[in-house]
VEXDRENRO-47203 format. One record per residue (C-alpha): residue number from 1; x, y, z. Coordinates in steps of 0.05 Angstrom, whole numbers, plus 5000, padded with zeros to 4 digits. Example, Ala and Ser with C-alpha at 12.3 -4.5 7.8 and 13.67 -1.06 7.14 Angstrom:
R    i     X     Y     Z
R    1  5246  4910  5156
R    2  5273  4979  5143
***
This chain:
R    i     X     Y     Z
R    1  4995  5007  5005
R    2  5030  5067  4989
R    3  4991  5124  5006
R    4  5034  5180  4969
R    5  4994  5236  4971
R    6  4987  5277  5040
R    7  4928  5318  5079
R    8  4932  5384  5033
R    9  4860  5400  5017
R   10  4848  5457  4968
R   11  4863  5534  4979
R   12  4834  5571  5045
R   13  4763  5580  5030
R   14  4760  5513  4982
R   15  4719  5457  5004
R   16  4758  5400  5002
R   17  4719  5342  4962
R   18  4774  5291  4962
R   19  4767  5218  4977
R   20  4820  5168  5028
R   21  4865  5133  4978
R   22  4841  5072  5016
R   23  4774  5075  4995
R   24  4758  5086  5077
R   25  4718  5154  5069
R   26  4721  5221  5063
R   27  4785  5254  5099
R   28  4761  5301  5154
R   29  4767  5381  5146
R   30  4823  5403  5196
R   31  4794  5454  5239
R   32  4850  5509  5237
R   33  4837  5513  5158
R   34  4767  5531  5165
R   35  4742  5601  5167
R   36  4739  5627  5241
R   37  4768  5608  5302
R   38  4790  5679  5306
R   39  4849  5673  5261
R   40  4867  5716  5205
R   41  4873  5699  5125
R   42  4951  5716  5129
R   43  4961  5668  5191
R   44  4918  5601  5165
R   45  4963  5551  5123
R   46  4947  5573  5045
R   47  4934  5490  5040
R   48  4884  5454  5089
R   49  4925  5395  5127
R   50  4879  5343  5154
R   51  4896  5305  5222
R   52  4907  5237  5182
R   53  4974  5196  5159
R   54  4934  5177  5094
R   55  4899  5222  5047
R   56  4904  5260  4978
R   57  4957  5314  4977
R   58  4956  5384  4935
R   59  5009  5438  4933
R   60  5031  5493  4897
R   61  5077  5482  4851
R   62  5103  5544  4813
R   63  5035  5586  4822
R   64  4990  5536  4810
R   65  4957  5484  4856
R   66  4973  5415  4835
R   67  4961  5342  4859
R   68  5033  5319  4888
R   69  5054  5246  4880
R   70  5125  5221  4902
R   71  5180  5192  4849
R   72  5210  5121  4850
R   73  5287  5129  4858
R   74  5301  5064  4893
R   75  5313  5010  4838
R   76  5258  4952  4829
R   77  5301  4889  4836
R   78  5244  4846  4801
R   79  5264  4789  4759
R   80  5250  4822  4696
R   81  5297  4876  4714
R   82  5345  4836  4734
R   83  5351  4793  4678
R   84  5362  4854  4637
R   85  5419  4874  4669
R   86  5447  4806  4664
R   87  5433  4806  4588
R   88  5469  4876  4573
R   89  5529  4883  4533
R   90  5591  4905  4551
R   91  5586  4943  4491
R   92  5509  4963  4520
R   93  5539  4993  4590
R   94  5589  5031  4558
R   95  5535  5062  4511
R   96  5505  5075  4574
R   97  5562  5109  4616
R   98  5575  5146  4550
R   99  5508  5169  4544
R  100  5494  5207  4619
R  101  5559  5242  4604
R  102  5538  5262  4530
R  103  5467  5290  4562
R  104  5514  5330  4616
R  105  5556  5358  4564
R  106  5497  5371  4525
R  107  5466  5397  4590
R  108  5519  5458  4604
R  109  5530  5472  4534
R  110  5458  5493  4521
R  111  5453  5524  4592
R  112  5516  5563  4573
R  113  5484  5584  4506
R  114  5418  5611  4526
R  115  5451  5635  4595
R  116  5494  5682  4543
R  117  5434  5699  4491
R  118  5394  5730  4557
R  119  5449  5761  4584
R  120  5465  5789  4516
R  121  5387  5808  4508
R  122  5379  5839  4574
R  123  5443  5889  4570
R  124  5415  5913  4498
R  125  5343  5922  4520
R  126  5358  5946  4586
R  127  5418  5993  4551
R  128  5373  6026  4499
R  129  5321  6043  4550
R  130  5371  6078  4593
R  131  5408  6117  4536
R  132  5346  6148  4515
R  133  5309  6160  4579
R  134  5377  6192  4603
R  135  5378  6235  4533
R  136  5310  6266  4551
R  137  5329  6272  4618
R  138  5380  6315  4591
R  139  5346  6363  4546
R  140  5297  6375  4604
R  141  5241  6336  4576
R  142  5235  6301  4651
R  143  5151  6279  4641
R  144  5174  6256  4563
R  145  5224  6207  4605
R  146  5182  6190  4658
R  147  5127  6170  4613
R  148  5182  6124  4561
R  149  5206  6098  4618
R  150  5147  6069  4654
R  151  5116  6056  4587
R  152  5168  6017  4564
R  153  5177  5973  4632
R  154  5106  5964  4632
R  155  5097  5931  4567
R  156  5163  5886  4585
R  157  5127  5861  4652
R  158  5061  5856  4610
R  159  5087  5805  4560
R  160  5120  5770  4621
R  161  5062  5766  4665
R  162  5011  5746  4608
R  163  5065  5690  4593
R  164  5066  5660  4661
R  165  4989  5674  4676
R  166  4968  5639  4610
R  167  5013  5593  4579
R  168  5054  5571  4638
R  169  5042  5577  4712
R  170  5089  5545  4732
R  171  5146  5584  4704
R  172  5125  5638  4748
R  173  5182  5654  4808
R  174  5253  5623  4809
R  175  5232  5550  4801
R  176  5289  5529  4858
R  177  5241  5505  4921
R  178  5207  5456  4863
R  179  5280  5433  4834
R  180  5294  5429  4908
R  181  5232  5386  4925
R  182  5236  5341  4865
R  183  5310  5324  4877
R  184  5283  5305  4953
R  185  5230  5259  4914
R  186  5169  5295  4901
R  187  5149  5290  4835
R  188  5132  5370  4818
R  189  5077  5370  4761
R  190  5084  5409  4697
R  191  5145  5441  4714
R  192  5209  5419  4670
R  193  5175  5418  4601
R  194  5183  5450  4538
R  195  5129  5503  4556
R  196  5152  5526  4620
R  197  5225  5532  4587
R  198  5205  5569  4536
R  199  5167  5625  4583
R  200  5225  5621  4630
R  201  5271  5644  4581
R  202  5231  5696  4539
R  203  5199  5720  4613
R  204  5257  5730  4648
R  205  5293  5770  4587
R  206  5223  5818  4597
R  207  5225  5818  4669
R  208  5302  5833  4683
R  209  5296  5887  4628
R  210  5238  5918  4664
R  211  5273  5940  4719
R  212  5238  5898  4766
R  213  5274  5881  4824
R  214  5293  5812  4811
R  215  5352  5767  4772
R  216  5356  5727  4724
R  217  5388  5668  4772
R  218  5335  5632  4801
R  219  5302  5633  4723
R  220  5372  5600  4701
R  221  5379  5546  4746
R  222  5306  5526  4736
R  223  5326  5538  4650
R  224  5381  5487  4666
R  225  5336  5437  4700
R  226  5287  5442  4651
R  227  5342  5430  4588
R  228  5362  5376  4643
R  229  5299  5343  4640
R  230  5283  5344  4567
R  231  5342  5322  4542
R  232  5344  5253  4584
R  233  5268  5243  4560
R  234  5279  5258  4490
R  235  5236  5312  4492
R  236  5156  5324  4511
R  237  5100  5311  4495
R  238  5081  5287  4427
R  239  5142  5315  4400
R  240  5187  5266  4442
R  241  5240  5235  4408
R  242  5230  5158  4416
R  243  5308  5136  4403
R  244  5327  5065  4425
R  245  5378  5096  4471
R  246  5342  5135  4517
R  247  5307  5078  4543
R  248  5365  5079  4590
R  249  5339  5140  4618
R  250  5270  5126  4628
R  251  5270  5120  4703
R  252  5272  5178  4762
R  253  5340  5156  4786
R  254  5382  5182  4722
R  255  5335  5243  4714
R  256  5345  5252  4781
R  257  5420  5260  4770
R  258  5416  5303  4705
R  259  5368  5358  4737
R  260  5431  5364  4789
R  261  5473  5375  4727
R  262  5419  5423  4710
R  263  5413  5462  4773
R  264  5490  5465  4775
R  265  5497  5493  4711
R  266  5443  5543  4723
R  267  5483  5581  4779
R  268  5550  5576  4747
R  269  5517  5599  4682
R  270  5497  5658  4732
R  271  5557  5676  4768
R  272  5601  5650  4722
R  273  5620  5611  4777
R  274  5641  5528  4765
R  275  5659  5507  4833
R  276  5608  5552  4858
R  277  5544  5526  4814
R  278  5571  5453  4842
R  279  5570  5466  4910
R  280  5507  5502  4905
R  281  5482  5432  4883
R  282  5510  5395  4933
R  283  5493  5443  4988
R  284  5427  5474  4976
R  285  5383  5435  4928
R  286  5414  5359  4913
R  287  5382  5312  4968
R  288  5427  5246  4951
R  289  5489  5253  4926
R  290  5555  5207  4904
R  291  5622  5222  4883
R  292  5604  5203  4801
R  293  5554  5253  4809
R  294  5611  5307  4835
R  295  5640  5293  4771
R  296  5587  5296  4721
R  297  5566  5363  4751
R  298  5630  5393  4750
R  299  5637  5376  4679
R  300  5575  5407  4656
R  301  5600  5471  4703
R  302  5659  5472  4665
R  303  5625  5459  4600
R  304  5581  5522  4618
R  305  5643  5562  4630
R  306  5675  5555  4570
R  307  5613  5567  4530
R  308  5610  5641  4572
R  309  5677  5655  4558
R  310  5673  5643  4486
R  311  5621  5692  4478
R  312  5646  5748  4515
R  313  5709  5744  4471
R  314  5673  5743  4406
R  315  5624  5805  4436
R  316  5686  5838  4452
R  317  5691  5907  4413
R  318  5618  5924  4413
R  319  5599  5867  4360
R  320  5550  5849  4410
R  321  5510  5918  4405
R  322  5519  5940  4478
R  323  5536  5877  4504
R  324  5607  5850  4521
R  325  5636  5893  4577
R  326  5672  5857  4631
R  327  5712  5788  4630
R  328  5692  5728  4667
R  329  5701  5749  4724
R  330  5646  5796  4742
R  331  5657  5831  4800
R  332  5730  5837  4802
R  333  5755  5871  4868
R  334  5830  5840  4859
R  335  5866  5902  4850
R  336  5856  5918  4925
R  337  5903  5895  4974
R  338  5861  5862  5036
R  339  5897  5883  5104
R  340  5868  5887  5169
R  341  5877  5886  5234
R  342  5855  5851  5298
R  343  5803  5906  5318
R  344  5769  5899  5242
R  345  5746  5829  5256
R  346  5699  5866  5308
R  347  5675  5904  5255
R  348  5675  5849  5206
R  349  5633  5809  5267
R  350  5574  5877  5269
R  351  5576  5866  5189
R  352  5554  5790  5205
R  353  5504  5801  5257
R  354  5472  5857  5225
R  355  5470  5815  5161
R  356  5435  5754  5197
R  357  5387  5801  5234
R  358  5366  5834  5169
R  359  5359  5765  5132
R  360  5313  5736  5178
R  361  5274  5793  5176
R  362  5276  5800  5104
R  363  5246  5722  5107
R  364  5195  5744  5152
R  365  5167  5799  5121
R  366  5162  5764  5053
R  367  5134  5703  5087
R  368  5074  5760  5100
R  369  5070  5782  5030
R  370  5077  5713  5003
R  371  5008  5695  5039
R  372  4971  5768  5017
R  373  4997  5754  4949
R  374  4966  5687  4952
R  375  4901  5705  4977
R  376  4900  5758  4910
R  377  4913  5712  4866
R  378  4868  5668  4887
R  379  4818  5713  4858
R  380  4838  5702  4780
R  381  4888  5715  4720
R  382  4860  5785  4723
R  383  4890  5799  4791
R  384  4954  5773  4784
R  385  4957  5804  4714
R  386  4937  5869  4751
R  387  4986  5853  4816
R  388  5044  5850  4767
R  389  5026  5906  4727
R  390  5019  5953  4794
R  391  5084  5930  4821
R  392  5114  5944  4754
R  393  5088  6022  4751
R  394  5107  6029  4827
R  395  5176  6009  4813
R  396  5182  6049  4748
R  397  5161  6113  4787
R  398  5215  6105  4848
R  399  5271  6092  4802
R  400  5261  6144  4761
R  401  5234  6199  4813
R  402  5284  6181  4875
R  403  5347  6204  4843
R  404  5317  6280  4831
R  405  5317  6271  4913
R  406  5385  6281  4919
R  407  5441  6336  4906
R  408  5490  6323  4852
R  409  5560  6314  4870
R  410  5621  6341  4836
R  411  5679  6301  4804
R  412  5741  6287  4838
R  413  5797  6301  4789
R  414  5829  6242  4807
R  415  5781  6212  4773
R  416  5792  6239  4707
R  417  5744  6229  4645
R  418  5712  6171  4684
R  419  5668  6227  4715
R  420  5614  6243  4697
R  421  5595  6189  4651
R  422  5549  6193  4609
R  423  5542  6130  4582
R  424  5492  6069  4593
R  425  5549  6041  4636
R  426  5607  6081  4686
R  427  5611  6081  4759
R  428  5592  6163  4761
R  429  5527  6181  4721
R  430  5511  6247  4705
R  431  5431  6239  4695
R  432  5405  6312  4713
R  433  5467  6345  4739
R  434  5513  6395  4706
R  435  5581  6394  4670
R  436  5632  6364  4726
R  437  5581  6334  4768
R  438  5549  6269  4776
R  439  5487  6236  4816
R  440  5512  6183  4851
R  441  5437  6153  4869
R  442  5427  6151  4788
R  443  5488  6108  4784
R  444  5457  6058  4828
R  445  5380  6069  4802
R  446  5392  6076  4728
R  447  5430  6009  4716
R  448  5417  5938  4707
R  449  5424  5894  4774
R  450  5489  5872  4749
R  451  5513  5945  4730
R  452  5497  5969  4797
R  453  5525  5914  4837
R  454  5596  5921  4802
R  455  5584  5999  4818
R  456  5577  5991  4884
R  457  5619  5933  4902
R  458  5675  5983  4862
R  459  5735  5995  4905
R  460  5777  6055  4920
R  461  5718  6094  4923
R  462  5706  6118  4994
R  463  5676  6183  4984
R  464  5637  6154  4912
R  465  5561  6146  4944
R  466  5531  6192  4999
R  467  5504  6166  5058
R  468  5434  6193  5045
R  469  5434  6162  4975
R  470  5454  6100  5005
R  471  5403  6100  5058
R  472  5353  6114  5005
R  473  5370  6058  4950
R  474  5380  6018  5005
R  475  5305  6025  5031
R  476  5275  6028  4963
R  477  5310  5960  4938
R  478  5280  5929  5004
R  479  5213  5947  4994
R  480  5217  5926  4921
R  481  5252  5867  4933
R  482  5193  5849  4980
R  483  5132  5870  4932
R  484  5159  5852  4866
R  485  5176  5772  4887
R  486  5110  5729  4882
R  487  5084  5763  4822
R  488  5069  5720  4760
R  489  5129  5735  4726
R  490  5201  5693  4728
R  491  5244  5723  4784
R  492  5307  5702  4823
R  493  5326  5726  4894
R  494  5403  5733  4892
R  495  5422  5795  4857
R  496  5366  5832  4894
R  497  5386  5813  4966
R  498  5467  5826  4941
R  499  5441  5896  4924
R  500  5416  5901  4994
R  501  5475  5877  5019
R  502  5524  5906  4985
R  503  5482  5976  5005
R  504  5483  5967  5076
R  505  5556  5943  5072
R  506  5579  6010  5045
R  507  5530  6046  5103
R  508  5568  6011  5155
R  509  5627  6024  5128
R  510  5619  6106  5115
R  511  5578  6108  5181
R  512  5642  6069  5223
R  513  5702  6117  5174
R  514  5673  6181  5217
R  515  5680  6134  5287
R  516  5732  6090  5287
R  517  5783  6079  5241
R  518  5788  6014  5195
R  519  5829  5994  5142
R  520  5784  5956  5097
R  521  5762  5991  5027
R  522  5697  6009  5023
R  523  5676  5967  4966
R  524  5700  5899  5003
R  525  5650  5925  5060
R  526  5600  5924  5012
R  527  5622  5845  4992
R  528  5619  5824  5064
R  529  5553  5858  5079
R  530  5527  5824  5004
R  531  5544  5752  5030
R  532  5520  5770  5104
R  533  5451  5784  5077
R  534  5454  5730  5028
R  535  5469  5675  5081
R  536  5423  5714  5129
R  537  5367  5699  5091
R  538  5388  5643  5048
R  539  5426  5611  5095
R  540  5478  5579  5060
R  541  5551  5574  5073
R  542  5607  5540  5034
R  543  5579  5544  4963
R  544  5567  5617  4979
R  545  5636  5625  5003
R  546  5662  5596  4935
R  547  5607  5637  4888
R  548  5636  5702  4921
R  549  5706  5686  4915
R  550  5697  5677  4839
R  551  5658  5735  4829
R  552  5700  5778  4865
R  553  5780  5741  4843
R  554  5800  5766  4916
R  555  5828  5705  4942
R  556  5857  5755  5006
R  557  5781  5769  5021
R  558  5773  5684  5037
R  559  5775  5690  5108
R  560  5732  5753  5128
R  561  5678  5724  5076
R  562  5685  5652  5111
R  563  5678  5694  5188
R  564  5626  5736  5162
R  565  5581  5674  5121
R  566  5585  5633  5191
R  567  5559  5694  5237
R  568  5503  5713  5194
R  569  5479  5641  5176
R  570  5482  5624  5264
R  571  5443  5693  5276
R  572  5394  5681  5223
R  573  5382  5604  5246
R  574  5362  5642  5313
R  575  5310  5668  5290
R  576  5268  5623  5226
R  577  5289  5570  5175
R  578  5311  5597  5104
R  579  5279  5634  5054
R  580  5271  5570  5010
R  581  5244  5522  5067
R  582  5187  5582  5083
R  583  5165  5585  5014
R  584  5165  5503  5011
R  585  5129  5497  5074
R  586  5075  5551  5044
R  587  5064  5520  4984
R  588  5056  5455  5022
R  589  5117  5421  4979
R  590  5123  5352  5028
R  591  5194  5366  5040
R  592  5235  5321  5079
R  593  5282  5358  5123
R  594  5355  5330  5137
R  595  5347  5332  5217
R  596  5280  5297  5243
R  597  5253  5335  5307
R  598  5275  5321  5376
R  599  5211  5288  5395
R  600  5208  5234  5338
R  601  5255  5196  5381
R  602  5198  5189  5422
R  603  5151  5149  5372
R  604  5160  5079  5336
R  605  5148  5064  5270
R  606  5110  5011  5294
R  607  5055  5055  5337
R  608  5058  5101  5265
R  609  5027  5045  5230
R  610  4977  5033  5283
R  611  4945  5100  5267
R  612  4942  5079  5187
R  613  4882  5047  5160
R  614  4900  4969  5146
R  615  4947  4952  5101
R  616  4932  4914  5031
R  617  4966  4869  5009
R  618  4961  4817  4953
R  619  4988  4755  4950
R  620  5038  4723  4902
R  621  4985  4694  4851
R  622  4930  4731  4855
R  623  4853  4733  4822
R  624  4847  4792  4761
R  625  4785  4810  4797
R  626  4817  4835  4864
R  627  4872  4866  4831
R  628  4831  4902  4794
R  629  4789  4927  4854
R  630  4849  4946  4892
R  631  4866  4995  4838
R  632  4793  5012  4829
R  633  4781  5029  4903
R  634  4859  5052  4919
R  635  4900  5112  4896
R  636  4964  5064  4929
R  637  5029  5071  4890
R  638  5058  5001  4915
R  639  5025  4942  4948
R  640  5058  4893  4991
R  641  5054  4816  4961
R  642  5048  4762  5005
R  643  5067  4685  4998
R  644  5028  4630  5033
R  645  5078  4568  5023
R  646  5034  4521  5067
R  647  4972  4546  5112
R  648  4986  4578  5180
R  649  5053  4605  5153
R  650  5063  4672  5107
R  651  5123  4709  5089
R  652  5137  4779  5062
R  653  5148  4762  4980
R  654  5159  4841  4968
R  655  5125  4901  4935
R  656  5092  4914  4865
R  657  5080  4975  4841
R  658  5021  5009  4812
R  659  5043  5018  4747
R  660  5067  4937  4735
R  661  5003  4914  4753
R  662  4968  4966  4713
R  663  5009  4939  4649
R  664  4997  4861  4673
R  665  4924  4887  4656
R  666  4930  4923  4596
R  667  4974  4855  4569
R  668  4919  4805  4597
R  669  4975  4769  4614
R  670  4922  4720  4656
R  671  4931  4648  4672
R  672  4868  4591  4669
R  673  4900  4566  4738
R  674  4930  4591  4802
R  675  5006  4578  4797
R  676  5074  4596  4795
R  677  5101  4616  4723
R  678  5169  4605  4691
R  679  5215  4657  4694
R  680  5214  4653  4607
R  681  5137  4665  4611
R  682  5138  4740  4639
R  683  5201  4754  4589
R  684  5164  4743  4537
R  685  5114  4793  4538
R  686  5152  4846  4588
R  687  5218  4881  4585
R  688  5241  4926  4645
R  689  5238  4974  4585
R  690  5163  4970  4582
R  691  5156  4971  4658
R  692  5185  5033  4668
R  693  5128  5071  4637
R  694  5087  5106  4698
R  695  5018  5097  4667
R  696  4978  5079  4730
R  697  4918  5103  4694
R  698  4856  5039  4684
R  699  4802  5088  4651
R  700  4775  5058  4591
R  701  4803  4979  4608
R  702  4747  4935  4605
R  703  4753  4855  4629
R  704  4704  4798  4606
R  705  4672  4760  4669
R  706  4724  4700  4642
R  707  4779  4747  4653
R  708  4757  4768  4725
R  709  4757  4698  4743
R  710  4834  4694  4716
R  711  4891  4698  4756
R  712  4960  4735  4752
R  713  5025  4713  4775
R  714  5063  4773  4813
R  715  5124  4737  4825
R  716  5168  4766  4762
R  717  5144  4840  4778
R  718  5146  4844  4846
R  719  5210  4878  4886
R  720  5239  4824  4924
R  721  5290  4870  4961
R  722  5251  4934  4989
R  723  5271  4976  5045
R  724  5251  4945  5116
R  725  5250  4972  5185
R  726  5235  4929  5255
R  727  5168  4953  5283
R  728  5209  4977  5353
R  729  5250  5038  5308
R  730  5240  5104  5326
R  731  5212  5146  5284
R  732  5263  5203  5286
R  733  5313  5143  5257
R  734  5266  5123  5197
R  735  5265  5192  5172
R  736  5342  5192  5167
R  737  5341  5123  5128
R  738  5281  5150  5083
R  739  5306  5211  5072
R  740  5388  5188  5065
R  741  5365  5125  5006
R  742  5316  5168  4972
R  743  5255  5115  4984
R  744  5183  5119  4965
R  745  5160  5064  5009
R  746  5182  5027  5070
R  747  5157  4970  5098
R  748  5154  4959  5172
R  749  5170  4874  5200
R  750  5141  4849  5264
R  751  5197  4844  5318
R  752  5173  4772  5338
R  753  5165  4719  5274
R  754  5115  4661  5276
R  755  5059  4617  5240
R  756  5005  4658  5266
R  757  5036  4730  5262
R  758  5030  4773  5192
R  759  5093  4784  5168
R  760  5074  4850  5151
R  761  5058  4918  5209
R  762  5046  4966  5156
R  763  5076  5015  5108
R  764  5110  5079  5109
R  765  5120  5135  5055
R  766  5143  5212  5050
R  767  5065  5233  5076
R  768  5066  5191  5147
R  769  5138  5217  5168
R  770  5118  5294  5159
R  771  5119  5325  5219
R  772  5052  5366  5221
R  773  5016  5294  5197
R  774  5048  5249  5262
R  775  5033  5309  5311
R  776  4961  5305  5279
R  777  4951  5235  5287
R  778  4988  5241  5360
R  779  4966  5303  5392
R  780  5000  5299  5453
R  781  5064  5304  5424
R  782  5056  5372  5399
R  783  5061  5399  5472
R  784  5133  5364  5474
R  785  5156  5397  5407
R  786  5145  5471  5436
R  787  5184  5451  5487
R  788  5239  5433  5441
***
């Protein structure tokens, strides 16, 4: 028996109408999910939860509510699988290995090409928009500049939002929480298809070019994952290739590995950070890891870097319009020698503490904003579109008007011709200022996020930015960052958080400059502030450290970066979870955390199984009518198979999957008499490749009365080596095992064996091991959870 769906029942305000998968009746409503009880809409869970361990599960995937299943990462060692592996020649094994590396190469190659084209498009669209807007301002046509700037942004946002709302709702947002859930074993439907890939590419170009406070980093991770999925499956839908070699990858395990390569390639493409991309996949998104996967992800990211480098070289000298400035290092600060004294460690500690506090506060407020947006988005497509366009108008007004609120700054003669800058990029933008002066706030606001970060990271410029300008920039980017994430466009969190952190790092440096003698450059304080806020919000350390090292190209900054990351993460963990964990919980995705709750040690898996409905099992040789009835009356994905070699004695034979039972019924592989078949009989009609098809639907399957009285021999299709645990094992230990080996089913065996004792106590799945489900069935544990 497998109840792969958890008790999430619809959005707040909807009436649940789902049945138990075991056919025992309706799932009870969760009182906490209903209206009333003095709980405001912003405090209720987005998805109703039931207090039972076995019921259907809905979750928010992207921007839509979807039915959730788990993935079969476990190897199904039945007779057909064993024969298939034994019969493979050395050449076929080499083909399989070669194809895995070839697909890893293609993932890196295509991710690098698409990322380069996205960068090229964003730089040219944004650059042309900025140049024309500044030209109107220089002519003192301020209203014309405002309407041009706002109208341009409005059209781009409209395109991105319409694509997401109408064609691919799951392409909205960063996509990283869904990728994290997928690699944890949760099948996130309609997340990695061709429509999502196309909408993500076009939508991220339009959204970033429109000046919204978001980045392309999260979308690039999603794009890499989509490419990996499409390559491993030969495409999607009716355009899917049926290439013979691709049959090796028609399983969840190999697809999981390739999507891991795609996620790491996306990070590498975003930050030009190959090692950081691998470590991001290891630390943040991947649940299951091994050395072979490490090599393939590194191979993919190395391919991405080569492609990016090639595009940069080709585009030098203006051959790609406004794209091509700079090198492989995005925010190079290697020209500064980092020297610091013992007293500077106290100042850096302050930066880390502030970063942790601000990161936790940012997570908390963003959590509330996303709940509010959920209520708005619930009203339909027009509400989603109106919300995105309203945020766009507010953003455009703020970015255009605020630079007029600060005074112009005279150029330092030491900067020569670089000040003021009248082109698309530069540290000293003239904007509305007279000759010989620049507008420091326009330097940050009237630039792409990458250019703004490069400007604020610039070293050797302690007096470039005024304190009031930095405070305004920090405030507006905090507000815009909170209200932009969650609208129906592709969006990333990385660069907005980096910009906010860099601004507060510069603010700290300016304040300390007037009070304490500090030896660290202001640009380096900006780098440390960005790292601290990123760690305080996302709770990454190792991967973030390497990404910043590859971003800035300053190895001397490594000890300080490590120090500030550890402090910020520690401070942030004291307040709330990471932003991605908050989003996972908000969407209702059944993600299993690496660390079980302390109170789980006080509960055994046997007690957990006793709280579930009776386990439905099948015999090794079962009647067709019984199998069909079980499939029609339950939604379980797997069923224990029990053998009775002689009267009074039963033993567990293994586990058979629902999809395999459906395949047998559709092929009508029936027996006239109750008997065990020979090995060759099943191999004549089935292959392991055919059984890899996950068609679990029996709609339209009509059997005659004579066929219903026949028998099916299940032993060729039964996984005879499922993972089993003894009933006295603690739930805490079971959670660790379940997550570590990426299980979908965990069978519970009795502590004592005997003729009159059932060979199976029960079966646990992902939903049974989730904390909120267990607390619903065992309310007395809720008190212990609060004490911990």
